[in-house]
C-alpha positions in Angstrom: -6.6 -31.4 -4.1 -4.7 -28.9 -6.3 -4.8 -27.2 -9.6 -6.9 -29.0 -12.3 -4.6 -31.0 -14.5 -1.6 -28.9 -13.5 0.7 -31.0 -11.1 3.6 -28.5 -11.5 1.5 -25.6 -10.2 0.1 -27.8 -7.4 3.6 -28.8 -6.3 4.5 -25.1 -5.9 1.7 -24.3 -3.5 1.3 -27.6 -1.5 3.9 -28.5 1.1 4.8 -32.1 2.2 2.1 -32.0 4.9 -0.6 -30.9 2.4 -0.8 -27.3 3.5 -1.8 -24.8 0.8 0.4 -21.7 0.5 -2.1 -19.1 -0.8 0.1 -16.1 -0.2 -2.5 -14.6 2.1 -1.9 -13.1 5.5 -4.5 -14.3 8.0 -5.3 -14.4 11.7 -7.5 -16.6 13.8 -9.9 -15.2 16.4 -12.7 -17.0 18.2 -12.5 -19.9 15.8 -12.8 -17.8 12.7 -10.1 -17.3 10.1 -9.7 -13.7 8.9 -7.8 -12.9 5.7 -6.0 -9.6 6.4 -3.9 -9.1 3.3 -1.3 -10.5 1.0 2.1 -11.5 2.2 3.8 -10.1 -0.9 2.3 -6.7 -0.1 4.0 -6.5 3.3 6.6 -3.7 3.5 9.7 -4.5 5.4 11.4 -1.2 6.6 15.1 -0.8 6.8 14.9 -1.6 10.6 13.1 -4.9 10.0 9.6 -3.7 11.0 6.8 -5.2 8.9 4.0 -2.9 7.8 0.8 -3.9 5.9 0.3 -1.0 3.5 -3.2 -1.9 2.4 -4.6 -1.4 5.9 -3.0 2.0 6.0 -4.1 3.0 2.5 -7.7 2.2 3.4 -7.5 4.3 6.5 -6.1 7.2 4.6 -8.8 7.0 2.0 -11.4 7.6 4.7 -10.4 11.3 4.3 -12.3 12.5 1.2 -9.3 14.6 0.1 -7.4 11.4 -0.7 -8.8 9.8 -3.9 -6.0 7.2 -4.1 -2.9 6.4 -2.0 0.0 4.0 -2.0 2.3 3.6 1.0 5.9 2.8 0.2 9.1 2.2 2.2 10.5 -1.2 1.3 14.1 -1.3 2.8 13.8 2.4 3.6 14.3 4.2 7.0 10.6 5.4 7.0 7.3 5.2 5.3 6.2 7.6 2.6 3.0 8.0 0.6 2.2 8.9 -2.9 -1.4 10.3 -3.2 -3.9 11.3 -5.8 -6.1 14.1 -4.5 -9.9 14.3 -5.1 -10.2 17.4 -7.3 -13.5 18.5 -5.7 -12.2 18.2 -2.2 -8.9 19.8 -3.2 -10.8 22.8 -4.4 -12.7 23.0 -1.1 -9.4 22.7 0.9 -7.7 25.5 -1.0 -3.9 25.5 -1.0 -2.7 22.0 -0.2 1.0 21.8 0.7 3.1 18.9 1.8 2.8 19.8 5.5 -1.0 20.0 5.5 -1.3 16.8 3.5 1.0 15.1 6.0 -1.1 16.4 8.9 -4.3 15.1 7.3 -2.7 11.8 6.4 -1.3 11.4 9.9 -4.7 12.0 11.5 -6.0 9.0 9.5 -3.1 6.9 10.8 -3.1 7.9 14.4 -4.1 4.4 15.6 -1.2 2.7 13.8 2.1 2.1 15.7 4.9 4.7 15.6 7.0 2.9 13.0 3.9 2.7 10.7 3.6 6.5 10.4 4.1 8.2 7.1 6.8 10.9 7.2 6.7 12.2 3.6 3.9 12.7 1.1 4.0 13.5 -2.6 1.1 14.1 -5.0 0.9 12.1 -8.2 0.1 14.3 -11.2 -2.7 12.1 -12.5 -5.2 9.5 -11.2 -4.3 5.8 -11.5 -6.7 4.0 -13.8 -7.1 0.7 -15.6 -6.5 2.6 -18.9 -3.1 3.9 -17.9 -2.1 0.5 -16.5 -1.9 1.6 -12.8 -5.0 -0.4 -11.7 -6.0 -4.0 -12.4 -9.5 -4.6 -14.0 -10.7 -5.3 -10.4 -9.4 -1.8 -9.4 -6.5 -3.0 -7.3 -3.3 -0.9 -7.4 -0.5 -2.2 -9.6 2.2 -1.4 -7.1 5.2 -2.1 -9.3 3.9 0.0 -12.2 2.9 2.9 -9.9 6.3 2.9 -8.3 8.1 2.7 -11.6 6.0 5.5 -13.2 6.6 7.8 -10.2 10.2 6.9 -9.3 11.3 10.6 -9.5 8.7 11.6 -6.8 9.8 8.6 -4.6 13.5 9.4 -5.0 12.8 13.1 -4.0 11.0 12.0 -0.8 13.9 9.8 0.3 16.8 12.0 -1.1 17.5 14.0 2.1 17.7 10.7 4.1 20.4 8.9 2.2 
């Protein structure tokens, strides 16, 4: 029926017909409702294409080289990724340059549409943790904090395309 003893909060999430706005993105299939992400996490590229970054980030992390990844591109002409490399896998891989990282990342995203391909990759200098404020206590990325902390890396990836 709403938030317990909080009619103001309830009014914000229930519309006139009684629908609850959870902020989740979902799809129906065969009578089942699948929660597929959060609406506020959708990236809208400069050309209007909408991209769910969490799906892409999970796909990239299937490669053991990538410990953590955040896909960015809100209002930009293309997607980019900021990654934290797994130190053990990095040692096995040897020299890891932007081109080889982009190739490995692209291999993980091959099943995504063309507009949802990452064109630039940068490596974050340190892992994202709860202690440094980059992860929530449930280990979800704090997107705004990560983007703010690494604004220089993000600017460099998009600099040539302004």
